[in-house]
PDB file of the backbone (N, CA, C, O) and the ligand in Angstrom, with CONECT records:
HET     ZN  A 101       1
ATOM      1  N   MET A   1       0.853  -1.195   0.000  1.00  0.00           N
ATOM      2  CA  MET A   1       0.000   0.000   0.000  1.00  0.00           C
ATOM      3  C   MET A   1       0.884   1.239   0.000  1.00  0.00           C
ATOM      4  O   MET A   1       1.728   1.410   0.880  1.00  0.00           O
ATOM      5  N   ALA A   2       0.689   2.094  -0.983  1.00  0.00           N
ATOM      6  CA  ALA A   2       1.488   3.314  -1.061  1.00  0.00           C
ATOM      7  C   ALA A   2       1.031   4.319  -0.001  1.00  0.00           C
ATOM      8  O   ALA A   2      -0.160   4.456   0.281  1.00  0.00           O
ATOM      9  N   SER A   3       1.992   5.001   0.563  1.00  0.00           N
ATOM     10  CA  SER A   3       1.614   6.023   1.532  1.00  0.00           C
ATOM     11  C   SER A   3       1.283   7.310   0.800  1.00  0.00           C
ATOM     12  O   SER A   3       1.767   7.544  -0.307  1.00  0.00           O
ATOM     13  N   MET A   4       0.469   8.135   1.412  1.00  0.00           N
ATOM     14  CA  MET A   4       0.043   9.379   0.804  1.00  0.00           C
ATOM     15  C   MET A   4       1.202  10.377   0.853  1.00  0.00           C
ATOM     16  O   MET A   4       1.912  10.484   1.852  1.00  0.00           O
ATOM     17  N   THR A   5       1.368  11.092  -0.242  1.00  0.00           N
ATOM     18  CA  THR A   5       2.416  12.104  -0.265  1.00  0.00           C
ATOM     19  C   THR A   5       1.831  13.453  -0.651  1.00  0.00           C
ATOM     20  O   THR A   5       0.750  13.538  -1.235  1.00  0.00           O
ATOM     21  N   ALA A   6       2.567  14.501  -0.314  1.00  0.00           N
ATOM     22  CA  ALA A   6       2.189  15.846  -0.700  1.00  0.00           C
ATOM     23  C   ALA A   6       3.406  16.498  -1.344  1.00  0.00           C
ATOM     24  O   ALA A   6       4.543  16.075  -1.135  1.00  0.00           O
ATOM     25  N   GLU A   7       3.143  17.530  -2.127  1.00  0.00           N
ATOM     26  CA  GLU A   7       4.250  18.245  -2.753  1.00  0.00           C
ATOM     27  C   GLU A   7       4.182  19.698  -2.341  1.00  0.00           C
ATOM     28  O   GLU A   7       3.108  20.295  -2.281  1.00  0.00           O
ATOM     29  N   LEU A   8       5.336  20.254  -2.059  1.00  0.00           N
ATOM     30  CA  LEU A   8       5.388  21.597  -1.524  1.00  0.00           C
ATOM     31  C   LEU A   8       6.576  22.338  -2.121  1.00  0.00           C
ATOM     32  O   LEU A   8       7.699  21.833  -2.112  1.00  0.00           O
ATOM     33  N   GLN A   9       6.325  23.542  -2.643  1.00  0.00           N
ATOM     34  CA  GLN A   9       7.439  24.365  -3.118  1.00  0.00           C
ATOM     35  C   GLN A   9       8.139  24.943  -1.907  1.00  0.00           C
ATOM     36  O   GLN A   9       7.505  25.443  -0.978  1.00  0.00           O
ATOM     37  N   VAL A  10       9.451  24.864  -1.934  1.00  0.00           N
ATOM     38  CA  VAL A  10      10.220  25.299  -0.771  1.00  0.00           C
ATOM     39  C   VAL A  10      11.226  26.372  -1.163  1.00  0.00           C
ATOM     40  O   VAL A  10      11.702  26.400  -2.298  1.00  0.00           O
ATOM     41  N   PRO A  11      11.548  27.258  -0.218  1.00  0.00           N
ATOM     42  CA  PRO A  11      12.615  28.239  -0.450  1.00  0.00           C
ATOM     43  C   PRO A  11      13.949  27.496  -0.540  1.00  0.00           C
ATOM     44  O   PRO A  11      14.009  26.302  -0.249  1.00  0.00           O
ATOM     45  N   PRO A  12      15.019  28.190  -0.941  1.00  0.00           N
ATOM     46  CA  PRO A  12      16.313  27.511  -1.066  1.00  0.00           C
ATOM     47  C   PRO A  12      16.673  26.741   0.204  1.00  0.00           C
ATOM     48  O   PRO A  12      16.570  27.272   1.310  1.00  0.00           O
ATOM     49  N   LEU A  13      17.088  25.513   0.042  1.00  0.00           N
ATOM     50  CA  LEU A  13      17.468  24.661   1.168  1.00  0.00           C
ATOM     51  C   LEU A  13      18.986  24.696   1.287  1.00  0.00           C
ATOM     52  O   LEU A  13      19.708  24.540   0.302  1.00  0.00           O
ATOM     53  N   LEU A  14      19.449  24.901   2.504  1.00  0.00           N
ATOM     54  CA  LEU A  14      20.885  24.989   2.738  1.00  0.00           C
ATOM     55  C   LEU A  14      21.376  23.761   3.474  1.00  0.00           C
ATOM     56  O   LEU A  14      20.710  23.252   4.376  1.00  0.00           O
ATOM     57  N   SER A  15      22.545  23.292   3.082  1.00  0.00           N
ATOM     58  CA  SER A  15      23.189  22.221   3.813  1.00  0.00           C
ATOM     59  C   SER A  15      24.674  22.528   3.874  1.00  0.00           C
ATOM     60  O   SER A  15      25.326  22.613   2.833  1.00  0.00           O
ATOM     61  N   GLY A  16      25.224  22.697   5.073  1.00  0.00           N
ATOM     62  CA  GLY A  16      26.640  23.020   5.217  1.00  0.00           C
ATOM     63  C   GLY A  16      27.019  24.308   4.504  1.00  0.00           C
ATOM     64  O   GLY A  16      28.127  24.424   3.980  1.00  0.00           O
ATOM     65  N   GLY A  17      26.103  25.284   4.479  1.00  0.00           N
ATOM     66  CA  GLY A  17      26.384  26.567   3.843  1.00  0.00           C
ATOM     67  C   GLY A  17      26.206  26.564   2.337  1.00  0.00           C
ATOM     68  O   GLY A  17      26.404  27.591   1.689  1.00  0.00           O
ATOM     69  N   GLN A  18      25.833  25.423   1.769  1.00  0.00           N
ATOM     70  CA  GLN A  18      25.633  25.343   0.330  1.00  0.00           C
ATOM     71  C   GLN A  18      24.164  25.134   0.006  1.00  0.00           C
ATOM     72  O   GLN A  18      23.462  24.385   0.686  1.00  0.00           O
ATOM     73  N   VAL A  19      23.709  25.810  -1.049  1.00  0.00           N
ATOM     74  CA  VAL A  19      22.334  25.626  -1.479  1.00  0.00           C
ATOM     75  C   VAL A  19      22.210  24.272  -2.168  1.00  0.00           C
ATOM     76  O   VAL A  19      23.010  23.924  -3.037  1.00  0.00           O
ATOM     77  N   ILE A  20      21.205  23.524  -1.768  1.00  0.00           N
ATOM     78  CA  ILE A  20      20.923  22.253  -2.424  1.00  0.00           C
ATOM     79  C   ILE A  20      20.274  22.553  -3.769  1.00  0.00           C
ATOM     80  O   ILE A  20      19.245  23.226  -3.831  1.00  0.00           O
ATOM     81  N   ALA A  21      20.868  22.058  -4.830  1.00  0.00           N
ATOM     82  CA  ALA A  21      20.395  22.376  -6.174  1.00  0.00           C
ATOM     83  C   ALA A  21      20.162  21.109  -6.983  1.00  0.00           C
ATOM     84  O   ALA A  21      20.679  20.038  -6.664  1.00  0.00           O
ATOM     85  N   CYS A  22      19.375  21.260  -8.031  1.00  0.00           N
ATOM     86  CA  CYS A  22      19.121  20.138  -8.933  1.00  0.00           C
ATOM     87  C   CYS A  22      20.445  19.638  -9.514  1.00  0.00           C
ATOM     88  O   CYS A  22      21.220  20.437 -10.039  1.00  0.00           O
ATOM     89  N   PRO A  23      20.720  18.335  -9.431  1.00  0.00           N
ATOM     90  CA  PRO A  23      21.988  17.810  -9.955  1.00  0.00           C
ATOM     91  C   PRO A  23      22.060  17.852 -11.481  1.00  0.00           C
ATOM     92  O   PRO A  23      23.137  17.682 -12.053  1.00  0.00           O
ATOM     93  N   VAL A  24      20.930  18.074 -12.142  1.00  0.00           N
ATOM     94  CA  VAL A  24      20.913  18.088 -13.607  1.00  0.00           C
ATOM     95  C   VAL A  24      21.044  19.510 -14.141  1.00  0.00           C
ATOM     96  O   VAL A  24      21.906  19.782 -14.977  1.00  0.00           O
ATOM     97  N   CYS A  25      20.187  20.426 -13.660  1.00  0.00           N
ATOM     98  CA  CYS A  25      20.169  21.776 -14.229  1.00  0.00           C
ATOM     99  C   CYS A  25      20.639  22.856 -13.257  1.00  0.00           C
ATOM    100  O   CYS A  25      20.831  24.002 -13.662  1.00  0.00           O
ATOM    101  N   GLY A  26      20.826  22.513 -11.988  1.00  0.00           N
ATOM    102  CA  GLY A  26      21.361  23.479 -11.041  1.00  0.00           C
ATOM    103  C   GLY A  26      20.348  24.395 -10.392  1.00  0.00           C
ATOM    104  O   GLY A  26      20.730  25.282  -9.629  1.00  0.00           O
ATOM    105  N   GLN A  27      19.070  24.211 -10.671  1.00  0.00           N
ATOM    106  CA  GLN A  27      18.062  25.048 -10.030  1.00  0.00           C
ATOM    107  C   GLN A  27      18.107  24.856  -8.509  1.00  0.00           C
ATOM    108  O   GLN A  27      18.094  23.730  -8.012  1.00  0.00           O
ATOM    109  N   GLY A  28      18.160  25.979  -7.782  1.00  0.00           N
ATOM    110  CA  GLY A  28      18.265  25.876  -6.331  1.00  0.00           C
ATOM    111  C   GLY A  28      17.160  26.594  -5.602  1.00  0.00           C
ATOM    112  O   GLY A  28      17.110  26.577  -4.372  1.00  0.00           O
ATOM    113  N   ASP A  29      16.260  27.234  -6.354  1.00  0.00           N
ATOM    114  CA  ASP A  29      15.167  27.974  -5.722  1.00  0.00           C
ATOM    115  C   ASP A  29      13.835  27.409  -6.213  1.00  0.00           C
ATOM    116  O   ASP A  29      13.728  26.917  -7.337  1.00  0.00           O
ATOM    117  N   ASN A  30      12.835  27.489  -5.356  1.00  0.00           N
ATOM    118  CA  ASN A  30      11.503  26.990  -5.719  1.00  0.00           C
ATOM    119  C   ASN A  30      11.511  25.519  -6.136  1.00  0.00           C
ATOM    120  O   ASN A  30      10.738  25.110  -7.002  1.00  0.00           O
ATOM    121  N   LEU A  31      12.374  24.740  -5.526  1.00  0.00           N
ATOM    122  CA  LEU A  31      12.313  23.300  -5.760  1.00  0.00           C
ATOM    123  C   LEU A  31      11.061  22.762  -5.096  1.00  0.00           C
ATOM    124  O   LEU A  31      10.537  23.353  -4.152  1.00  0.00           O
ATOM    125  N   THR A  32      10.592  21.643  -5.596  1.00  0.00           N
ATOM    126  CA  THR A  32       9.422  21.019  -4.994  1.00  0.00           C
ATOM    127  C   THR A  32       9.874  19.826  -4.160  1.00  0.00           C
ATOM    128  O   THR A  32      10.576  18.932  -4.634  1.00  0.00           O
ATOM    129  N   LEU A  33       9.450  19.845  -2.916  1.00  0.00           N
ATOM    130  CA  LEU A  33       9.802  18.789  -1.966  1.00  0.00           C
ATOM    131  C   LEU A  33       8.634  17.814  -1.872  1.00  0.00           C
ATOM    132  O   LEU A  33       7.489  18.215  -1.662  1.00  0.00           O
ATOM    133  N   VAL A  34       8.939  16.537  -2.030  1.00  0.00           N
ATOM    134  CA  VAL A  34       7.912  15.511  -1.862  1.00  0.00           C
ATOM    135  C   VAL A  34       7.876  15.123  -0.390  1.00  0.00           C
ATOM    136  O   VAL A  34       8.870  14.677   0.182  1.00  0.00           O
ATOM    137  N   ILE A  35       6.715  15.305   0.196  1.00  0.00           N
ATOM    138  CA  ILE A  35       6.557  15.101   1.636  1.00  0.00           C
ATOM    139  C   ILE A  35       5.743  13.845   1.890  1.00  0.00           C
ATOM    140  O   ILE A  35       4.732  13.592   1.235  1.00  0.00           O
ATOM    141  N   VAL A  36       6.201  13.074   2.843  1.00  0.00           N
ATOM    142  CA  VAL A  36       5.413  11.942   3.315  1.00  0.00           C
ATOM    143  C   VAL A  36       4.961  12.305   4.730  1.00  0.00           C
ATOM    144  O   VAL A  36       5.714  12.146   5.691  1.00  0.00           O
ATOM    145  N   PRO A  37       3.715  12.798   4.849  1.00  0.00           N
ATOM    146  CA  PRO A  37       3.249  13.260   6.160  1.00  0.00           C
ATOM    147  C   PRO A  37       3.410  12.176   7.227  1.00  0.00           C
ATOM    148  O   PRO A  37       3.051  11.017   7.023  1.00  0.00           O
ATOM    149  N   GLY A  38       3.957  12.589   8.364  1.00  0.00           N
ATOM    150  CA  GLY A  38       4.107  11.664   9.482  1.00  0.00           C
ATOM    151  C   GLY A  38       5.350  10.800   9.403  1.00  0.00           C
ATOM    152  O   GLY A  38       5.610  10.014  10.314  1.00  0.00           O
ATOM    153  N   ASP A  39       6.138  10.928   8.318  1.00  0.00           N
ATOM    154  CA  ASP A  39       7.378  10.165   8.200  1.00  0.00           C
ATOM    155  C   ASP A  39       8.527  11.007   8.757  1.00  0.00           C
ATOM    156  O   ASP A  39       9.050  11.886   8.072  1.00  0.00           O
ATOM    157  N   PHE A  40       8.910  10.734   9.992  1.00  0.00           N
ATOM    158  CA  PHE A  40       9.974  11.515  10.629  1.00  0.00           C
ATOM    159  C   PHE A  40      11.297  10.742  10.618  1.00  0.00           C
ATOM    160  O   PHE A  40      12.117  10.878  11.526  1.00  0.00           O
ATOM    161  N   SER A  41      11.487   9.937   9.582  1.00  0.00           N
ATOM    162  CA  SER A  41      12.702   9.127   9.487  1.00  0.00           C
ATOM    163  C   SER A  41      13.867   9.943   8.922  1.00  0.00           C
ATOM    164  O   SER A  41      13.708  11.099   8.527  1.00  0.00           O
ATOM    165  N   GLU A  42      15.027   9.315   8.895  1.00  0.00           N
ATOM    166  CA  GLU A  42      16.223   9.933   8.305  1.00  0.00           C
ATOM    167  C   GLU A  42      16.378   9.543   6.835  1.00  0.00           C
ATOM    168  O   GLU A  42      17.403   9.847   6.224  1.00  0.00           O
ATOM    169  N   ASP A  43      15.387   8.879   6.265  1.00  0.00           N
ATOM    170  CA  ASP A  43      15.461   8.504   4.853  1.00  0.00           C
ATOM    171  C   ASP A  43      15.527   9.760   3.982  1.00  0.00           C
ATOM    172  O   ASP A  43      14.976  10.794   4.359  1.00  0.00           O
ATOM    173  N   PRO A  44      16.191   9.690   2.825  1.00  0.00           N
ATOM    174  CA  PRO A  44      16.266  10.871   1.958  1.00  0.00           C
ATOM    175  C   PRO A  44      14.906  11.252   1.384  1.00  0.00           C
ATOM    176  O   PRO A  44      14.068  10.396   1.100  1.00  0.00           O
ATOM    177  N   SER A  45      14.710  12.553   1.222  1.00  0.00           N
ATOM    178  CA  SER A  45      13.490  13.056   0.593  1.00  0.00           C
ATOM    179  C   SER A  45      13.683  13.121  -0.916  1.00  0.00           C
ATOM    180  O   SER A  45      14.805  13.275  -1.399  1.00  0.00           O
ATOM    181  N   ASP A  46      12.599  13.006  -1.648  1.00  0.00           N
ATOM    182  CA  ASP A  46      12.628  13.264  -3.084  1.00  0.00           C
ATOM    183  C   ASP A  46      12.377  14.750  -3.323  1.00  0.00           C
ATOM    184  O   ASP A  46      11.537  15.372  -2.672  1.00  0.00           O
ATOM    185  N   LEU A  47      13.124  15.295  -4.267  1.00  0.00           N
ATOM    186  CA  LEU A  47      12.933  16.684  -4.676  1.00  0.00           C
ATOM    187  C   LEU A  47      12.816  16.686  -6.192  1.00  0.00           C
ATOM    188  O   LEU A  47      13.368  15.815  -6.865  1.00  0.00           O
ATOM    189  N   PHE A  48      12.096  17.664  -6.728  1.00  0.00           N
ATOM    190  CA  PHE A  48      12.205  17.868  -8.166  1.00  0.00           C
ATOM    191  C   PHE A  48      12.136  19.342  -8.504  1.00  0.00           C
ATOM    192  O   PHE A  48      11.624  20.157  -7.736  1.00  0.00           O
ATOM    193  N   CYS A  49      12.671  19.668  -9.686  1.00  0.00           N
ATOM    194  CA  CYS A  49      12.779  21.062 -10.103  1.00  0.00           C
ATOM    195  C   CYS A  49      11.679  21.377 -11.120  1.00  0.00           C
ATOM    196  O   CYS A  49      10.838  20.530 -11.421  1.00  0.00           O
ATOM    197  N   ASP A  50      11.697  22.601 -11.641  1.00  0.00           N
ATOM    198  CA  ASP A  50      10.667  23.013 -12.594  1.00  0.00           C
ATOM    199  C   ASP A  50      10.706  22.197 -13.884  1.00  0.00           C
ATOM    200  O   ASP A  50       9.701  22.101 -14.588  1.00  0.00           O
ATOM    201  N   ASP A  51      11.859  21.611 -14.195  1.00  0.00           N
ATOM    202  CA  ASP A  51      11.972  20.781 -15.396  1.00  0.00           C
ATOM    203  C   ASP A  51      11.681  19.316 -15.101  1.00  0.00           C
ATOM    204  O   ASP A  51      11.923  18.437 -15.928  1.00  0.00           O
ATOM    205  N   MET A  52      11.148  19.069 -13.887  1.00  0.00           N
ATOM    206  CA  MET A  52      10.751  17.720 -13.479  1.00  0.00           C
ATOM    207  C   MET A  52      11.929  16.746 -13.374  1.00  0.00           C
ATOM    208  O   MET A  52      11.736  15.535 -13.482  1.00  0.00           O
ATOM    209  N   HIS A  53      13.137  17.259 -13.167  1.00  0.00           N
ATOM    210  CA  HIS A  53      14.237  16.367 -12.810  1.00  0.00           C
ATOM    211  C   HIS A  53      13.996  15.971 -11.354  1.00  0.00           C
ATOM    212  O   HIS A  53      13.863  16.833 -10.485  1.00  0.00           O
ATOM    213  N   ARG A  54      13.944  14.702 -11.098  1.00  0.00           N
ATOM    214  CA  ARG A  54      13.612  14.251  -9.747  1.00  0.00           C
ATOM    215  C   ARG A  54      14.769  13.431  -9.177  1.00  0.00           C
ATOM    216  O   ARG A  54      15.333  12.577  -9.861  1.00  0.00           O
ATOM    217  N   TRP A  55      15.103  13.692  -7.958  1.00  0.00           N
ATOM    218  CA  TRP A  55      16.196  12.940  -7.336  1.00  0.00           C
ATOM    219  C   TRP A  55      15.933  12.788  -5.837  1.00  0.00           C
ATOM    220  O   TRP A  55      15.088  13.461  -5.246  1.00  0.00           O
ATOM    221  N   SER A  56      16.706  11.864  -5.257  1.00  0.00           N
ATOM    222  CA  SER A  56      16.598  11.572  -3.842  1.00  0.00           C
ATOM    223  C   SER A  56      17.724  12.317  -3.129  1.00  0.00           C
ATOM    224  O   SER A  56      18.895  12.149  -3.466  1.00  0.00           O
ATOM    225  N   GLU A  57      17.369  13.134  -2.150  1.00  0.00           N
ATOM    226  CA  GLU A  57      18.350  14.036  -1.537  1.00  0.00           C
ATOM    227  C   GLU A  57      18.632  13.651  -0.078  1.00  0.00           C
ATOM    228  O   GLU A  57      17.836  13.957   0.809  1.00  0.00           O
ATOM    229  N   PRO A  58      19.770  12.977   0.170  1.00  0.00           N
ATOM    230  CA  PRO A  58      20.075  12.530   1.537  1.00  0.00           C
ATOM    231  C   PRO A  58      20.321  13.672   2.520  1.00  0.00           C
ATOM    232  O   PRO A  58      20.255  13.466   3.732  1.00  0.00           O
ATOM    233  N   ARG A  59      20.608  14.881   2.010  1.00  0.00           N
ATOM    234  CA  ARG A  59      20.819  16.019   2.928  1.00  0.00           C
ATOM    235  C   ARG A  59      19.507  16.592   3.444  1.00  0.00           C
ATOM    236  O   ARG A  59      19.496  17.440   4.337  1.00  0.00           O
ATOM    237  N   VAL A  60      18.404  16.123   2.875  1.00  0.00           N
ATOM    238  CA  VAL A  60      17.091  16.556   3.354  1.00  0.00           C
ATOM    239  C   VAL A  60      16.332  15.324   3.850  1.00  0.00           C
ATOM    240  O   VAL A  60      15.556  14.731   3.101  1.00  0.00           O
ATOM    241  N   PRO A  61      16.552  14.938   5.105  1.00  0.00           N
ATOM    242  CA  PRO A  61      15.820  13.779   5.636  1.00  0.00           C
ATOM    243  C   PRO A  61      14.320  14.031   5.663  1.00  0.00           C
ATOM    244  O   PRO A  61      13.870  15.173   5.758  1.00  0.00           O
ATOM    245  N   ARG A  62      13.560  12.958   5.578  1.00  0.00           N
ATOM    246  CA  ARG A  62      12.102  13.096   5.498  1.00  0.00           C
ATOM    247  C   ARG A  62      11.493  13.797   6.702  1.00  0.00           C
ATOM    248  O   ARG A  62      10.417  14.387   6.605  1.00  0.00           O
ATOM    249  N   ARG A  63      12.180  13.732   7.837  1.00  0.00           N
ATOM    250  CA  ARG A  63      11.622  14.386   9.030  1.00  0.00           C
ATOM    251  C   ARG A  63      11.478  15.900   8.813  1.00  0.00           C
ATOM    252  O   ARG A  63      10.615  16.534   9.419  1.00  0.00           O
ATOM    253  N   ILE A  64      12.325  16.476   7.948  1.00  0.00           N
ATOM    254  CA  ILE A  64      12.223  17.918   7.679  1.00  0.00           C
ATOM    255  C   ILE A  64      10.915  18.212   6.949  1.00  0.00           C
ATOM    256  O   ILE A  64      10.182  19.130   7.317  1.00  0.00           O
ATOM    257  N   GLY A  65      10.633  17.433   5.924  1.00  0.00           N
ATOM    258  CA  GLY A  65       9.385  17.635   5.188  1.00  0.00           C
ATOM    259  C   GLY A  65       8.167  17.413   6.065  1.00  0.00           C
ATOM    260  O   GLY A  65       7.186  18.153   5.987  1.00  0.00           O
ATOM    261  N   ALA A  66       8.239  16.378   6.906  1.00  0.00           N
ATOM    262  CA  ALA A  66       7.102  16.090   7.780  1.00  0.00           C
ATOM    263  C   ALA A  66       6.874  17.235   8.760  1.00  0.00           C
ATOM    264  O   ALA A  66       5.733  17.562   9.086  1.00  0.00           O
ATOM    265  N   GLY A  67       7.970  17.845   9.230  1.00  0.00           N
ATOM    266  CA  GLY A  67       7.842  18.978  10.149  1.00  0.00           C
ATOM    267  C   GLY A  67       7.280  20.201   9.450  1.00  0.00           C
ATOM    268  O   GLY A  67       6.413  20.889   9.988  1.00  0.00           O
ATOM    269  N   VAL A  68       7.783  20.473   8.235  1.00  0.00           N
ATOM    270  CA  VAL A  68       7.269  21.602   7.454  1.00  0.00           C
ATOM    271  C   VAL A  68       5.787  21.388   7.167  1.00  0.00           C
ATOM    272  O   VAL A  68       4.979  22.312   7.257  1.00  0.00           O
ATOM    273  N   TYR A  69       5.457  20.168   6.827  1.00  0.00           N
ATOM    274  CA  TYR A  69       4.072  19.848   6.506  1.00  0.00           C
ATOM    275  C   TYR A  69       3.135  20.177   7.664  1.00  0.00           C
ATOM    276  O   TYR A  69       2.061  20.743   7.460  1.00  0.00           O
ATOM    277  N   GLU A  70       3.545  19.821   8.872  1.00  0.00           N
ATOM    278  CA  GLU A  70       2.670  20.072  10.023  1.00  0.00           C
ATOM    279  C   GLU A  70       2.444  21.562  10.229  1.00  0.00           C
ATOM    280  O   GLU A  70       1.345  21.987  10.585  1.00  0.00           O
ATOM    281  N   ILE A  71       3.500  22.361  10.001  1.00  0.00           N
ATOM    282  CA  ILE A  71       3.361  23.817  10.157  1.00  0.00           C
ATOM    283  C   ILE A  71       2.452  24.378   9.062  1.00  0.00           C
ATOM    284  O   ILE A  71       1.547  25.167   9.335  1.00  0.00           O
ATOM    285  N   ARG A  72       2.706  23.961   7.822  1.00  0.00           N
ATOM    286  CA  ARG A  72       1.914  24.477   6.694  1.00  0.00           C
ATOM    287  C   ARG A  72       0.447  24.076   6.821  1.00  0.00           C
ATOM    288  O   ARG A  72      -0.456  24.868   6.549  1.00  0.00           O
ATOM    289  N   GLU A  73       0.235  22.862   7.230  1.00  0.00           N
ATOM    290  CA  GLU A  73      -1.135  22.376   7.347  1.00  0.00           C
ATOM    291  C   GLU A  73      -1.922  23.246   8.327  1.00  0.00           C
ATOM    292  O   GLU A  73      -3.120  23.476   8.164  1.00  0.00           O
ATOM    293  N   ARG A  74      -1.217  23.715   9.337  1.00  0.00           N
ATOM    294  CA  ARG A  74      -1.841  24.527  10.373  1.00  0.00           C
ATOM    295  C   ARG A  74      -2.025  25.971   9.901  1.00  0.00           C
ATOM    296  O   ARG A  74      -3.054  26.596  10.160  1.00  0.00           O
ATOM    297  N   GLU A  75      -1.004  26.492   9.201  1.00  0.00           N
ATOM    298  CA  GLU A  75      -0.989  27.929   8.928  1.00  0.00           C
ATOM    299  C   GLU A  75      -1.332  28.299   7.499  1.00  0.00           C
ATOM    300  O   GLU A  75      -1.834  29.398   7.260  1.00  0.00           O
ATOM    301  N   ALA A  76      -1.078  27.424   6.543  1.00  0.00           N
ATOM    302  CA  ALA A  76      -1.315  27.782   5.132  1.00  0.00           C
ATOM    303  C   ALA A  76      -1.619  26.533   4.315  1.00  0.00           C
ATOM    304  O   ALA A  76      -0.855  26.173   3.421  1.00  0.00           O
ATOM    305  N   PRO A  77      -2.726  25.876   4.617  1.00  0.00           N
ATOM    306  CA  PRO A  77      -3.021  24.609   3.927  1.00  0.00           C
ATOM    307  C   PRO A  77      -3.147  24.748   2.414  1.00  0.00           C
ATOM    308  O   PRO A  77      -2.974  23.768   1.689  1.00  0.00           O
ATOM    309  N   GLU A  78      -3.452  25.970   1.919  1.00  0.00           N
ATOM    310  CA  GLU A  78      -3.628  26.132   0.475  1.00  0.00           C
ATOM    311  C   GLU A  78      -2.300  26.034  -0.273  1.00  0.00           C
ATOM    312  O   GLU A  78      -2.299  25.933  -1.499  1.00  0.00           O
ATOM    313  N   THR A  79      -1.163  26.062   0.438  1.00  0.00           N
ATOM    314  CA  THR A  79       0.131  25.981  -0.238  1.00  0.00           C
ATOM    315  C   THR A  79       0.551  24.531  -0.466  1.00  0.00           C
ATOM    316  O   THR A  79       1.580  24.280  -1.092  1.00  0.00           O
ATOM    317  N   ILE A  80      -0.216  23.595   0.024  1.00  0.00           N
ATOM    318  CA  ILE A  80       0.125  22.192  -0.175  1.00  0.00           C
ATOM    319  C   ILE A  80      -0.587  21.676  -1.418  1.00  0.00           C
ATOM    320  O   ILE A  80      -1.808  21.775  -1.540  1.00  0.00           O
ATOM    321  N   ASP A  81       0.195  21.127  -2.331  1.00  0.00           N
ATOM    322  CA  ASP A  81      -0.364  20.615  -3.584  1.00  0.00           C
ATOM    323  C   ASP A  81      -0.581  19.110  -3.470  1.00  0.00           C
ATOM    324  O   ASP A  81       0.369  18.333  -3.372  1.00  0.00           O
ATOM    325  N   TRP A  82      -1.835  18.724  -3.486  1.00  0.00           N
ATOM    326  CA  TRP A  82      -2.170  17.308  -3.361  1.00  0.00           C
ATOM    327  C   TRP A  82      -2.368  16.649  -4.724  1.00  0.00           C
ATOM    328  O   TRP A  82      -2.721  15.472  -4.800  1.00  0.00           O
ATOM    329  N   SER A  83      -2.142  17.407  -5.802  1.00  0.00           N
ATOM    330  CA  SER A  83      -2.447  16.858  -7.126  1.00  0.00           C
ATOM    331  C   SER A  83      -1.566  15.664  -7.469  1.00  0.00           C
ATOM    332  O   SER A  83      -1.945  14.818  -8.279  1.00  0.00           O
ATOM    333  N   GLY A  84      -0.379  15.597  -6.843  1.00  0.00           N
ATOM    334  CA  GLY A  84       0.504  14.476  -7.129  1.00  0.00           C
ATOM    335  C   GLY A  84       0.377  13.364  -6.112  1.00  0.00           C
ATOM    336  O   GLY A  84       1.195  12.444  -6.089  1.00  0.00           O
ATOM    337  N   ALA A  85      -0.641  13.440  -5.270  1.00  0.00           N
ATOM    338  CA  ALA A  85      -0.794  12.443  -4.210  1.00  0.00           C
ATOM    339  C   ALA A  85      -0.955  11.047  -4.795  1.00  0.00           C
ATOM    340  O   ALA A  85      -1.661  10.840  -5.782  1.00  0.00           O
ATOM    341  N   SER A  86      -0.291  10.113  -4.166  1.00  0.00           N
ATOM    342  CA  SER A  86      -0.389   8.736  -4.651  1.00  0.00           C
ATOM    343  C   SER A  86      -0.812   7.814  -3.505  1.00  0.00           C
ATOM    344  O   SER A  86      -0.952   6.607  -3.704  1.00  0.00           O
TER     345      SER A  86
HETATM  346 ZN    ZN A 101      16.609  20.286 -12.866  1.00  0.00          ZN2+
END
């Protein structure tokens, strides 16, 4: 059974002082983070850019997305895109 996911556009993500960017085209702003609500594990999150290059990013553990999701759900639920929910 697939777990439900949400997609959220995020501001530039920093890791060790470096912006996390698409490994294909280098886009580092307005990346879309795939969130698995309630998954607070250290597993890598999936990210994709405007050109739909999708990759698994170990510097962004899923717990970050799950935490962001809880805040957004409370304060700005309209910013969560459920169209890609599976
Ligand atoms: Zn890209």
